[in-house]
Chimera marker file (.cmm) of the C-alpha trace (Angstrom):
<marker_set name="trace">
<marker id="1" x="-108.934" y="32.528" z="-54.668" r="1" g="1" b="0" radius="0.5"/>
<marker id="2" x="-111.726" y="29.605" z="-56.062" r="1" g="1" b="0" radius="0.5"/>
<marker id="3" x="-109.951" y="28.696" z="-58.767" r="1" g="1" b="0" radius="0.5"/>
<marker id="4" x="-106.878" y="28.275" z="-56.476" r="1" g="1" b="0" radius="0.5"/>
<marker id="5" x="-108.857" y="25.799" z="-54.143" r="1" g="1" b="0" radius="0.5"/>
<marker id="6" x="-110.372" y="24.178" z="-56.838" r="1" g="1" b="0" radius="0.5"/>
<marker id="7" x="-106.355" y="23.876" z="-58.145" r="1" g="1" b="0" radius="0.5"/>
<marker id="8" x="-105.579" y="22.456" z="-55.206" r="1" g="1" b="0" radius="0.5"/>
<marker id="9" x="-107.718" y="20.021" z="-54.242" r="1" g="1" b="0" radius="0.5"/>
<marker id="10" x="-107.350" y="18.744" z="-58.008" r="1" g="1" b="0" radius="0.5"/>
<marker id="11" x="-103.569" y="18.545" z="-57.032" r="1" g="1" b="0" radius="0.5"/>
<marker id="12" x="-104.350" y="16.672" z="-54.169" r="1" g="1" b="0" radius="0.5"/>
<marker id="13" x="-105.932" y="14.009" z="-56.179" r="1" g="1" b="0" radius="0.5"/>
<marker id="14" x="-103.924" y="13.708" z="-59.134" r="1" g="1" b="0" radius="0.5"/>
<marker id="15" x="-100.609" y="14.337" z="-57.580" r="1" g="1" b="0" radius="0.5"/>
<marker id="16" x="-98.612" y="12.931" z="-60.506" r="1" g="1" b="0" radius="0.5"/>
<marker id="17" x="-99.903" y="15.608" z="-63.035" r="1" g="1" b="0" radius="0.5"/>
<marker id="18" x="-97.006" y="18.140" z="-63.814" r="1" g="1" b="0" radius="0.5"/>
<marker id="19" x="-99.310" y="20.393" z="-65.562" r="1" g="1" b="0" radius="0.5"/>
<marker id="20" x="-101.940" y="20.784" z="-62.117" r="1" g="1" b="0" radius="0.5"/>
<marker id="21" x="-98.571" y="21.746" z="-60.455" r="1" g="1" b="0" radius="0.5"/>
<marker id="22" x="-97.839" y="24.009" z="-62.615" r="1" g="1" b="0" radius="0.5"/>
<marker id="23" x="-101.431" y="25.435" z="-62.001" r="1" g="1" b="0" radius="0.5"/>
<marker id="24" x="-101.021" y="25.844" z="-58.760" r="1" g="1" b="0" radius="0.5"/>
<marker id="25" x="-97.734" y="27.445" z="-58.369" r="1" g="1" b="0" radius="0.5"/>
<marker id="26" x="-99.300" y="30.556" z="-61.317" r="1" g="1" b="0" radius="0.5"/>
<marker id="27" x="-103.209" y="30.624" z="-59.589" r="1" g="1" b="0" radius="0.5"/>
<marker id="28" x="-101.644" y="30.656" z="-55.814" r="1" g="1" b="0" radius="0.5"/>
<marker id="29" x="-98.930" y="33.301" z="-56.607" r="1" g="1" b="0" radius="0.5"/>
<marker id="30" x="-101.187" y="35.813" z="-58.584" r="1" g="1" b="0" radius="0.5"/>
<marker id="31" x="-103.940" y="34.936" z="-55.190" r="1" g="1" b="0" radius="0.5"/>
<marker id="32" x="-101.115" y="35.917" z="-53.095" r="1" g="1" b="0" radius="0.5"/>
<marker id="33" x="-99.965" y="38.919" z="-54.573" r="1" g="1" b="0" radius="0.5"/>
<marker id="34" x="-103.655" y="40.050" z="-54.863" r="1" g="1" b="0" radius="0.5"/>
<marker id="35" x="-104.311" y="39.490" z="-51.830" r="1" g="1" b="0" radius="0.5"/>
<marker id="36" x="-101.765" y="40.683" z="-49.786" r="1" g="1" b="0" radius="0.5"/>
<marker id="37" x="-102.236" y="44.200" z="-52.099" r="1" g="1" b="0" radius="0.5"/>
<marker id="38" x="-105.727" y="43.795" z="-50.934" r="1" g="1" b="0" radius="0.5"/>
<marker id="39" x="-104.572" y="43.674" z="-47.269" r="1" g="1" b="0" radius="0.5"/>
<marker id="40" x="-102.252" y="46.958" z="-47.487" r="1" g="1" b="0" radius="0.5"/>
<marker id="41" x="-104.993" y="48.722" z="-49.748" r="1" g="1" b="0" radius="0.5"/>
<marker id="42" x="-107.040" y="48.043" z="-46.426" r="1" g="1" b="0" radius="0.5"/>
<marker id="43" x="-104.285" y="48.788" z="-43.761" r="1" g="1" b="0" radius="0.5"/>
<marker id="44" x="-103.546" y="51.839" z="-45.579" r="1" g="1" b="0" radius="0.5"/>
<marker id="45" x="-107.340" y="53.023" z="-45.391" r="1" g="1" b="0" radius="0.5"/>
<marker id="46" x="-107.773" y="52.327" z="-41.933" r="1" g="1" b="0" radius="0.5"/>
<marker id="47" x="-104.862" y="54.423" z="-41.127" r="1" g="1" b="0" radius="0.5"/>
<marker id="48" x="-106.086" y="56.953" z="-42.689" r="1" g="1" b="0" radius="0.5"/>
<marker id="49" x="-109.506" y="56.733" z="-41.333" r="1" g="1" b="0" radius="0.5"/>
<marker id="50" x="-108.311" y="56.814" z="-37.899" r="1" g="1" b="0" radius="0.5"/>
<marker id="51" x="-105.987" y="59.572" z="-38.428" r="1" g="1" b="0" radius="0.5"/>
<marker id="52" x="-108.264" y="61.955" z="-39.744" r="1" g="1" b="0" radius="0.5"/>
<marker id="53" x="-110.909" y="61.271" z="-37.278" r="1" g="1" b="0" radius="0.5"/>
<marker id="54" x="-113.265" y="59.678" z="-40.393" r="1" g="1" b="0" radius="0.5"/>
<marker id="55" x="-112.585" y="63.246" z="-42.255" r="1" g="1" b="0" radius="0.5"/>
<marker id="56" x="-112.344" y="61.174" z="-45.172" r="1" g="1" b="0" radius="0.5"/>
<marker id="57" x="-115.249" y="59.105" z="-45.074" r="1" g="1" b="0" radius="0.5"/>
<marker id="58" x="-116.987" y="62.336" z="-44.997" r="1" g="1" b="0" radius="0.5"/>
<marker id="59" x="-115.384" y="63.875" z="-47.780" r="1" g="1" b="0" radius="0.5"/>
<marker id="60" x="-118.307" y="65.258" z="-50.596" r="1" g="1" b="0" radius="0.5"/>
<marker id="61" x="-120.338" y="65.925" z="-47.891" r="1" g="1" b="0" radius="0.5"/>
<marker id="62" x="-120.407" y="69.237" z="-47.135" r="1" g="1" b="0" radius="0.5"/>
<marker id="63" x="-120.694" y="72.441" z="-49.465" r="1" g="1" b="0" radius="0.5"/>
<marker id="64" x="-119.502" y="74.990" z="-47.238" r="1" g="1" b="0" radius="0.5"/>
<marker id="65" x="-115.357" y="75.281" z="-45.830" r="1" g="1" b="0" radius="0.5"/>
<marker id="66" x="-116.460" y="73.664" z="-42.725" r="1" g="1" b="0" radius="0.5"/>
<marker id="67" x="-114.314" y="70.610" z="-41.897" r="1" g="1" b="0" radius="0.5"/>
<marker id="68" x="-116.744" y="68.086" z="-40.489" r="1" g="1" b="0" radius="0.5"/>
<marker id="69" x="-115.390" y="64.523" z="-39.432" r="1" g="1" b="0" radius="0.5"/>
<marker id="70" x="-117.350" y="61.354" z="-39.185" r="1" g="1" b="0" radius="0.5"/>
<marker id="71" x="-118.123" y="61.855" z="-35.020" r="1" g="1" b="0" radius="0.5"/>
<marker id="72" x="-118.456" y="65.389" z="-34.948" r="1" g="1" b="0" radius="0.5"/>
<marker id="73" x="-122.176" y="65.841" z="-33.974" r="1" g="1" b="0" radius="0.5"/>
<marker id="74" x="-122.626" y="68.626" z="-36.508" r="1" g="1" b="0" radius="0.5"/>
<marker id="75" x="-125.099" y="67.622" z="-39.166" r="1" g="1" b="0" radius="0.5"/>
<marker id="76" x="-123.649" y="66.846" z="-42.576" r="1" g="1" b="0" radius="0.5"/>
<marker id="77" x="-125.515" y="67.513" z="-45.765" r="1" g="1" b="0" radius="0.5"/>
<marker id="78" x="-124.684" y="63.719" z="-47.376" r="1" g="1" b="0" radius="0.5"/>
<marker id="79" x="-126.619" y="61.616" z="-49.483" r="1" g="1" b="0" radius="0.5"/>
<marker id="80" x="-125.995" y="58.880" z="-47.161" r="1" g="1" b="0" radius="0.5"/>
<marker id="81" x="-127.507" y="58.288" z="-43.051" r="1" g="1" b="0" radius="0.5"/>
<marker id="82" x="-123.884" y="60.100" z="-41.395" r="1" g="1" b="0" radius="0.5"/>
<marker id="83" x="-125.003" y="58.723" z="-37.671" r="1" g="1" b="0" radius="0.5"/>
<marker id="84" x="-122.381" y="55.811" z="-38.004" r="1" g="1" b="0" radius="0.5"/>
<marker id="85" x="-120.314" y="55.591" z="-41.083" r="1" g="1" b="0" radius="0.5"/>
<marker id="86" x="-117.305" y="55.577" z="-38.679" r="1" g="1" b="0" radius="0.5"/>
<marker id="87" x="-117.903" y="52.756" z="-36.548" r="1" g="1" b="0" radius="0.5"/>
<marker id="88" x="-119.423" y="50.514" z="-39.335" r="1" g="1" b="0" radius="0.5"/>
<marker id="89" x="-116.760" y="51.411" z="-41.878" r="1" g="1" b="0" radius="0.5"/>
<marker id="90" x="-113.892" y="49.963" z="-39.247" r="1" g="1" b="0" radius="0.5"/>
<marker id="91" x="-116.096" y="47.207" z="-37.933" r="1" g="1" b="0" radius="0.5"/>
<marker id="92" x="-116.032" y="45.942" z="-41.950" r="1" g="1" b="0" radius="0.5"/>
<marker id="93" x="-112.533" y="46.806" z="-42.791" r="1" g="1" b="0" radius="0.5"/>
<marker id="94" x="-110.981" y="45.145" z="-39.807" r="1" g="1" b="0" radius="0.5"/>
<marker id="95" x="-112.274" y="41.672" z="-40.360" r="1" g="1" b="0" radius="0.5"/>
<marker id="96" x="-111.520" y="42.690" z="-43.762" r="1" g="1" b="0" radius="0.5"/>
<marker id="97" x="-108.090" y="42.648" z="-43.782" r="1" g="1" b="0" radius="0.5"/>
<marker id="98" x="-107.795" y="40.400" z="-41.399" r="1" g="1" b="0" radius="0.5"/>
<marker id="99" x="-109.134" y="37.656" z="-44.152" r="1" g="1" b="0" radius="0.5"/>
<marker id="100" x="-107.207" y="38.950" z="-46.710" r="1" g="1" b="0" radius="0.5"/>
<marker id="101" x="-103.598" y="38.512" z="-45.088" r="1" g="1" b="0" radius="0.5"/>
<marker id="102" x="-105.197" y="34.357" z="-44.109" r="1" g="1" b="0" radius="0.5"/>
<marker id="103" x="-105.851" y="34.044" z="-47.559" r="1" g="1" b="0" radius="0.5"/>
<marker id="104" x="-102.657" y="35.207" z="-48.401" r="1" g="1" b="0" radius="0.5"/>
<marker id="105" x="-100.920" y="33.406" z="-45.767" r="1" g="1" b="0" radius="0.5"/>
<marker id="106" x="-102.882" y="30.195" z="-47.530" r="1" g="1" b="0" radius="0.5"/>
<marker id="107" x="-101.821" y="31.199" z="-50.569" r="1" g="1" b="0" radius="0.5"/>
<marker id="108" x="-98.268" y="31.269" z="-49.894" r="1" g="1" b="0" radius="0.5"/>
<marker id="109" x="-98.443" y="27.604" z="-48.357" r="1" g="1" b="0" radius="0.5"/>
<marker id="110" x="-100.280" y="26.347" z="-51.675" r="1" g="1" b="0" radius="0.5"/>
<marker id="111" x="-97.103" y="27.925" z="-53.914" r="1" g="1" b="0" radius="0.5"/>
<marker id="112" x="-94.793" y="26.250" z="-51.388" r="1" g="1" b="0" radius="0.5"/>
<marker id="113" x="-96.354" y="22.778" z="-51.852" r="1" g="1" b="0" radius="0.5"/>
<marker id="114" x="-96.862" y="23.628" z="-55.690" r="1" g="1" b="0" radius="0.5"/>
<marker id="115" x="-92.143" y="24.315" z="-55.565" r="1" g="1" b="0" radius="0.5"/>
<marker id="116" x="-92.356" y="21.309" z="-53.440" r="1" g="1" b="0" radius="0.5"/>
<marker id="117" x="-94.167" y="18.487" z="-55.788" r="1" g="1" b="0" radius="0.5"/>
<marker id="118" x="-91.898" y="20.388" z="-58.860" r="1" g="1" b="0" radius="0.5"/>
<marker id="119" x="-89.064" y="19.344" z="-57.347" r="1" g="1" b="0" radius="0.5"/>
<marker id="120" x="-87.875" y="22.696" z="-55.784" r="1" g="1" b="0" radius="0.5"/>
<marker id="121" x="-87.247" y="22.761" z="-52.282" r="1" g="1" b="0" radius="0.5"/>
<marker id="122" x="-85.100" y="20.650" z="-49.452" r="1" g="1" b="0" radius="0.5"/>
<marker id="123" x="-87.430" y="18.010" z="-48.891" r="1" g="1" b="0" radius="0.5"/>
<marker id="124" x="-89.342" y="17.823" z="-52.344" r="1" g="1" b="0" radius="0.5"/>
<marker id="125" x="-87.908" y="14.951" z="-53.505" r="1" g="1" b="0" radius="0.5"/>
<marker id="126" x="-88.910" y="12.776" z="-50.510" r="1" g="1" b="0" radius="0.5"/>
<marker id="127" x="-92.006" y="13.693" z="-50.696" r="1" g="1" b="0" radius="0.5"/>
<marker id="128" x="-93.177" y="13.571" z="-53.859" r="1" g="1" b="0" radius="0.5"/>
<marker id="129" x="-91.807" y="10.038" z="-53.775" r="1" g="1" b="0" radius="0.5"/>
<marker id="130" x="-93.599" y="8.602" z="-51.460" r="1" g="1" b="0" radius="0.5"/>
<marker id="131" x="-97.106" y="10.430" z="-52.375" r="1" g="1" b="0" radius="0.5"/>
<marker id="132" x="-96.053" y="8.348" z="-55.599" r="1" g="1" b="0" radius="0.5"/>
<marker id="133" x="-95.293" y="5.057" z="-53.426" r="1" g="1" b="0" radius="0.5"/>
<marker id="134" x="-98.557" y="5.353" z="-51.593" r="1" g="1" b="0" radius="0.5"/>
<marker id="135" x="-99.890" y="5.935" z="-54.690" r="1" g="1" b="0" radius="0.5"/>
<marker id="136" x="-98.896" y="2.574" z="-56.746" r="1" g="1" b="0" radius="0.5"/>
<marker id="137" x="-99.273" y="0.439" z="-53.838" r="1" g="1" b="0" radius="0.5"/>
<marker id="138" x="-102.719" y="1.182" z="-53.571" r="1" g="1" b="0" radius="0.5"/>
<marker id="139" x="-103.981" y="0.850" z="-57.057" r="1" g="1" b="0" radius="0.5"/>
<marker id="140" x="-102.123" y="-2.647" z="-56.807" r="1" g="1" b="0" radius="0.5"/>
<marker id="141" x="-103.697" y="-3.214" z="-54.102" r="1" g="1" b="0" radius="0.5"/>
<marker id="142" x="-106.669" y="-2.565" z="-55.903" r="1" g="1" b="0" radius="0.5"/>
<marker id="143" x="-105.554" y="-5.122" z="-58.761" r="1" g="1" b="0" radius="0.5"/>
<marker id="144" x="-105.531" y="-2.730" z="-61.558" r="1" g="1" b="0" radius="0.5"/>
<marker id="145" x="-102.097" y="-2.767" z="-63.171" r="1" g="1" b="0" radius="0.5"/>
<marker id="146" x="-102.481" y="-0.390" z="-65.736" r="1" g="1" b="0" radius="0.5"/>
<marker id="147" x="-103.063" y="2.360" z="-62.683" r="1" g="1" b="0" radius="0.5"/>
<marker id="148" x="-99.770" y="1.488" z="-61.009" r="1" g="1" b="0" radius="0.5"/>
<marker id="149" x="-97.741" y="1.470" z="-64.466" r="1" g="1" b="0" radius="0.5"/>
<marker id="150" x="-97.046" y="5.446" z="-64.451" r="1" g="1" b="0" radius="0.5"/>
<marker id="151" x="-96.329" y="6.036" z="-60.972" r="1" g="1" b="0" radius="0.5"/>
<marker id="152" x="-93.907" y="2.652" z="-60.657" r="1" g="1" b="0" radius="0.5"/>
<marker id="153" x="-92.542" y="4.314" z="-63.836" r="1" g="1" b="0" radius="0.5"/>
<marker id="154" x="-92.096" y="7.637" z="-62.161" r="1" g="1" b="0" radius="0.5"/>
<marker id="155" x="-91.141" y="6.474" z="-59.185" r="1" g="1" b="0" radius="0.5"/>
<marker id="156" x="-88.293" y="3.854" z="-60.544" r="1" g="1" b="0" radius="0.5"/>
<marker id="157" x="-89.887" y="0.631" z="-58.023" r="1" g="1" b="0" radius="0.5"/>
<marker id="158" x="-91.558" y="-2.349" z="-59.299" r="1" g="1" b="0" radius="0.5"/>
<marker id="159" x="-93.678" y="-4.016" z="-57.404" r="1" g="1" b="0" radius="0.5"/>
<marker id="160" x="-94.734" y="-7.633" z="-57.680" r="1" g="1" b="0" radius="0.5"/>
<marker id="161" x="-98.666" y="-8.137" z="-58.984" r="1" g="1" b="0" radius="0.5"/>
<marker id="162" x="-100.308" y="-9.505" z="-57.010" r="1" g="1" b="0" radius="0.5"/>
<link id1="1" id2="2" r="1" g="1" b="0" radius="0.2"/>
<link id1="2" id2="3" r="1" g="1" b="0" radius="0.2"/>
<link id1="3" id2="4" r="1" g="1" b="0" radius="0.2"/>
<link id1="4" id2="5" r="1" g="1" b="0" radius="0.2"/>
<link id1="5" id2="6" r="1" g="1" b="0" radius="0.2"/>
<link id1="6" id2="7" r="1" g="1" b="0" radius="0.2"/>
<link id1="7" id2="8" r="1" g="1" b="0" radius="0.2"/>
<link id1="8" id2="9" r="1" g="1" b="0" radius="0.2"/>
<link id1="9" id2="10" r="1" g="1" b="0" radius="0.2"/>
<link id1="10" id2="11" r="1" g="1" b="0" radius="0.2"/>
<link id1="11" id2="12" r="1" g="1" b="0" radius="0.2"/>
<link id1="12" id2="13" r="1" g="1" b="0" radius="0.2"/>
<link id1="13" id2="14" r="1" g="1" b="0" radius="0.2"/>
<link id1="14" id2="15" r="1" g="1" b="0" radius="0.2"/>
<link id1="15" id2="16" r="1" g="1" b="0" radius="0.2"/>
<link id1="16" id2="17" r="1" g="1" b="0" radius="0.2"/>
<link id1="17" id2="18" r="1" g="1" b="0" radius="0.2"/>
<link id1="18" id2="19" r="1" g="1" b="0" radius="0.2"/>
<link id1="19" id2="20" r="1" g="1" b="0" radius="0.2"/>
<link id1="20" id2="21" r="1" g="1" b="0" radius="0.2"/>
<link id1="21" id2="22" r="1" g="1" b="0" radius="0.2"/>
<link id1="22" id2="23" r="1" g="1" b="0" radius="0.2"/>
<link id1="23" id2="24" r="1" g="1" b="0" radius="0.2"/>
<link id1="24" id2="25" r="1" g="1" b="0" radius="0.2"/>
<link id1="25" id2="26" r="1" g="1" b="0" radius="0.2"/>
<link id1="26" id2="27" r="1" g="1" b="0" radius="0.2"/>
<link id1="27" id2="28" r="1" g="1" b="0" radius="0.2"/>
<link id1="28" id2="29" r="1" g="1" b="0" radius="0.2"/>
<link id1="29" id2="30" r="1" g="1" b="0" radius="0.2"/>
<link id1="30" id2="31" r="1" g="1" b="0" radius="0.2"/>
<link id1="31" id2="32" r="1" g="1" b="0" radius="0.2"/>
<link id1="32" id2="33" r="1" g="1" b="0" radius="0.2"/>
<link id1="33" id2="34" r="1" g="1" b="0" radius="0.2"/>
<link id1="34" id2="35" r="1" g="1" b="0" radius="0.2"/>
<link id1="35" id2="36" r="1" g="1" b="0" radius="0.2"/>
<link id1="36" id2="37" r="1" g="1" b="0" radius="0.2"/>
<link id1="37" id2="38" r="1" g="1" b="0" radius="0.2"/>
<link id1="38" id2="39" r="1" g="1" b="0" radius="0.2"/>
<link id1="39" id2="40" r="1" g="1" b="0" radius="0.2"/>
<link id1="40" id2="41" r="1" g="1" b="0" radius="0.2"/>
<link id1="41" id2="42" r="1" g="1" b="0" radius="0.2"/>
<link id1="42" id2="43" r="1" g="1" b="0" radius="0.2"/>
<link id1="43" id2="44" r="1" g="1" b="0" radius="0.2"/>
<link id1="44" id2="45" r="1" g="1" b="0" radius="0.2"/>
<link id1="45" id2="46" r="1" g="1" b="0" radius="0.2"/>
<link id1="46" id2="47" r="1" g="1" b="0" radius="0.2"/>
<link id1="47" id2="48" r="1" g="1" b="0" radius="0.2"/>
<link id1="48" id2="49" r="1" g="1" b="0" radius="0.2"/>
<link id1="49" id2="50" r="1" g="1" b="0" radius="0.2"/>
<link id1="50" id2="51" r="1" g="1" b="0" radius="0.2"/>
<link id1="51" id2="52" r="1" g="1" b="0" radius="0.2"/>
<link id1="52" id2="53" r="1" g="1" b="0" radius="0.2"/>
<link id1="53" id2="54" r="1" g="1" b="0" radius="0.2"/>
<link id1="54" id2="55" r="1" g="1" b="0" radius="0.2"/>
<link id1="55" id2="56" r="1" g="1" b="0" radius="0.2"/>
<link id1="56" id2="57" r="1" g="1" b="0" radius="0.2"/>
<link id1="57" id2="58" r="1" g="1" b="0" radius="0.2"/>
<link id1="58" id2="59" r="1" g="1" b="0" radius="0.2"/>
<link id1="59" id2="60" r="1" g="1" b="0" radius="0.2"/>
<link id1="60" id2="61" r="1" g="1" b="0" radius="0.2"/>
<link id1="61" id2="62" r="1" g="1" b="0" radius="0.2"/>
<link id1="62" id2="63" r="1" g="1" b="0" radius="0.2"/>
<link id1="63" id2="64" r="1" g="1" b="0" radius="0.2"/>
<link id1="64" id2="65" r="1" g="1" b="0" radius="0.2"/>
<link id1="65" id2="66" r="1" g="1" b="0" radius="0.2"/>
<link id1="66" id2="67" r="1" g="1" b="0" radius="0.2"/>
<link id1="67" id2="68" r="1" g="1" b="0" radius="0.2"/>
<link id1="68" id2="69" r="1" g="1" b="0" radius="0.2"/>
<link id1="69" id2="70" r="1" g="1" b="0" radius="0.2"/>
<link id1="70" id2="71" r="1" g="1" b="0" radius="0.2"/>
<link id1="71" id2="72" r="1" g="1" b="0" radius="0.2"/>
<link id1="72" id2="73" r="1" g="1" b="0" radius="0.2"/>
<link id1="73" id2="74" r="1" g="1" b="0" radius="0.2"/>
<link id1="74" id2="75" r="1" g="1" b="0" radius="0.2"/>
<link id1="75" id2="76" r="1" g="1" b="0" radius="0.2"/>
<link id1="76" id2="77" r="1" g="1" b="0" radius="0.2"/>
<link id1="77" id2="78" r="1" g="1" b="0" radius="0.2"/>
<link id1="78" id2="79" r="1" g="1" b="0" radius="0.2"/>
<link id1="79" id2="80" r="1" g="1" b="0" radius="0.2"/>
<link id1="80" id2="81" r="1" g="1" b="0" radius="0.2"/>
<link id1="81" id2="82" r="1" g="1" b="0" radius="0.2"/>
<link id1="82" id2="83" r="1" g="1" b="0" radius="0.2"/>
<link id1="83" id2="84" r="1" g="1" b="0" radius="0.2"/>
<link id1="84" id2="85" r="1" g="1" b="0" radius="0.2"/>
<link id1="85" id2="86" r="1" g="1" b="0" radius="0.2"/>
<link id1="86" id2="87" r="1" g="1" b="0" radius="0.2"/>
<link id1="87" id2="88" r="1" g="1" b="0" radius="0.2"/>
<link id1="88" id2="89" r="1" g="1" b="0" radius="0.2"/>
<link id1="89" id2="90" r="1" g="1" b="0" radius="0.2"/>
<link id1="90" id2="91" r="1" g="1" b="0" radius="0.2"/>
<link id1="91" id2="92" r="1" g="1" b="0" radius="0.2"/>
<link id1="92" id2="93" r="1" g="1" b="0" radius="0.2"/>
<link id1="93" id2="94" r="1" g="1" b="0" radius="0.2"/>
<link id1="94" id2="95" r="1" g="1" b="0" radius="0.2"/>
<link id1="95" id2="96" r="1" g="1" b="0" radius="0.2"/>
<link id1="96" id2="97" r="1" g="1" b="0" radius="0.2"/>
<link id1="97" id2="98" r="1" g="1" b="0" radius="0.2"/>
<link id1="98" id2="99" r="1" g="1" b="0" radius="0.2"/>
<link id1="99" id2="100" r="1" g="1" b="0" radius="0.2"/>
<link id1="100" id2="101" r="1" g="1" b="0" radius="0.2"/>
<link id1="101" id2="102" r="1" g="1" b="0" radius="0.2"/>
<link id1="102" id2="103" r="1" g="1" b="0" radius="0.2"/>
<link id1="103" id2="104" r="1" g="1" b="0" radius="0.2"/>
<link id1="104" id2="105" r="1" g="1" b="0" radius="0.2"/>
<link id1="105" id2="106" r="1" g="1" b="0" radius="0.2"/>
<link id1="106" id2="107" r="1" g="1" b="0" radius="0.2"/>
<link id1="107" id2="108" r="1" g="1" b="0" radius="0.2"/>
<link id1="108" id2="109" r="1" g="1" b="0" radius="0.2"/>
<link id1="109" id2="110" r="1" g="1" b="0" radius="0.2"/>
<link id1="110" id2="111" r="1" g="1" b="0" radius="0.2"/>
<link id1="111" id2="112" r="1" g="1" b="0" radius="0.2"/>
<link id1="112" id2="113" r="1" g="1" b="0" radius="0.2"/>
<link id1="113" id2="114" r="1" g="1" b="0" radius="0.2"/>
<link id1="114" id2="115" r="1" g="1" b="0" radius="0.2"/>
<link id1="115" id2="116" r="1" g="1" b="0" radius="0.2"/>
<link id1="116" id2="117" r="1" g="1" b="0" radius="0.2"/>
<link id1="117" id2="118" r="1" g="1" b="0" radius="0.2"/>
<link id1="118" id2="119" r="1" g="1" b="0" radius="0.2"/>
<link id1="119" id2="120" r="1" g="1" b="0" radius="0.2"/>
<link id1="120" id2="121" r="1" g="1" b="0" radius="0.2"/>
<link id1="121" id2="122" r="1" g="1" b="0" radius="0.2"/>
<link id1="122" id2="123" r="1" g="1" b="0" radius="0.2"/>
<link id1="123" id2="124" r="1" g="1" b="0" radius="0.2"/>
<link id1="124" id2="125" r="1" g="1" b="0" radius="0.2"/>
<link id1="125" id2="126" r="1" g="1" b="0" radius="0.2"/>
<link id1="126" id2="127" r="1" g="1" b="0" radius="0.2"/>
<link id1="127" id2="128" r="1" g="1" b="0" radius="0.2"/>
<link id1="128" id2="129" r="1" g="1" b="0" radius="0.2"/>
<link id1="129" id2="130" r="1" g="1" b="0" radius="0.2"/>
<link id1="130" id2="131" r="1" g="1" b="0" radius="0.2"/>
<link id1="131" id2="132" r="1" g="1" b="0" radius="0.2"/>
<link id1="132" id2="133" r="1" g="1" b="0" radius="0.2"/>
<link id1="133" id2="134" r="1" g="1" b="0" radius="0.2"/>
<link id1="134" id2="135" r="1" g="1" b="0" radius="0.2"/>
<link id1="135" id2="136" r="1" g="1" b="0" radius="0.2"/>
<link id1="136" id2="137" r="1" g="1" b="0" radius="0.2"/>
<link id1="137" id2="138" r="1" g="1" b="0" radius="0.2"/>
<link id1="138" id2="139" r="1" g="1" b="0" radius="0.2"/>
<link id1="139" id2="140" r="1" g="1" b="0" radius="0.2"/>
<link id1="140" id2="141" r="1" g="1" b="0" radius="0.2"/>
<link id1="141" id2="142" r="1" g="1" b="0" radius="0.2"/>
<link id1="142" id2="143" r="1" g="1" b="0" radius="0.2"/>
<link id1="143" id2="144" r="1" g="1" b="0" radius="0.2"/>
<link id1="144" id2="145" r="1" g="1" b="0" radius="0.2"/>
<link id1="145" id2="146" r="1" g="1" b="0" radius="0.2"/>
<link id1="146" id2="147" r="1" g="1" b="0" radius="0.2"/>
<link id1="147" id2="148" r="1" g="1" b="0" radius="0.2"/>
<link id1="148" id2="149" r="1" g="1" b="0" radius="0.2"/>
<link id1="149" id2="150" r="1" g="1" b="0" radius="0.2"/>
<link id1="150" id2="151" r="1" g="1" b="0" radius="0.2"/>
<link id1="151" id2="152" r="1" g="1" b="0" radius="0.2"/>
<link id1="152" id2="153" r="1" g="1" b="0" radius="0.2"/>
<link id1="153" id2="154" r="1" g="1" b="0" radius="0.2"/>
<link id1="154" id2="155" r="1" g="1" b="0" radius="0.2"/>
<link id1="155" id2="156" r="1" g="1" b="0" radius="0.2"/>
<link id1="156" id2="157" r="1" g="1" b="0" radius="0.2"/>
<link id1="157" id2="158" r="1" g="1" b="0" radius="0.2"/>
<link id1="158" id2="159" r="1" g="1" b="0" radius="0.2"/>
<link id1="159" id2="160" r="1" g="1" b="0" radius="0.2"/>
<link id1="160" id2="161" r="1" g="1" b="0" radius="0.2"/>
<link id1="161" id2="162" r="1" g="1" b="0" radius="0.2"/>
</marker_set>
């Protein structure tokens, strides 16, 4: 996630660098898949914990054959404090699942931006052209023709030097 964010920031500062576009595509797609898998895993864990009323959280705690769930008043022989294991687990897993889903969504957005910058998509050519034109105009207004030349060649426009 951090690497994808860094690459996205670098792409925003160097919009003409195609290597950064590819890096954004690769890092955001990998991050999107990992975040979606994390979200799905947490969803399964939450649903199993709720279905069994916390019994899955208590596995391995009781040496007898009697089933003990996390909400029962029967004390269990566990290496940890079982008083609030069910509530604490759910209180931590729900926000984690929500943040994983948000992370997957943001990674999907970065992936779409990477596709757009590479020229794939409905508005990809106009967006890149507009960004490069703005960059060329900004560098010409600064009076540095060497910085403006690559951008002008990319967009096919020649601006008069001031």
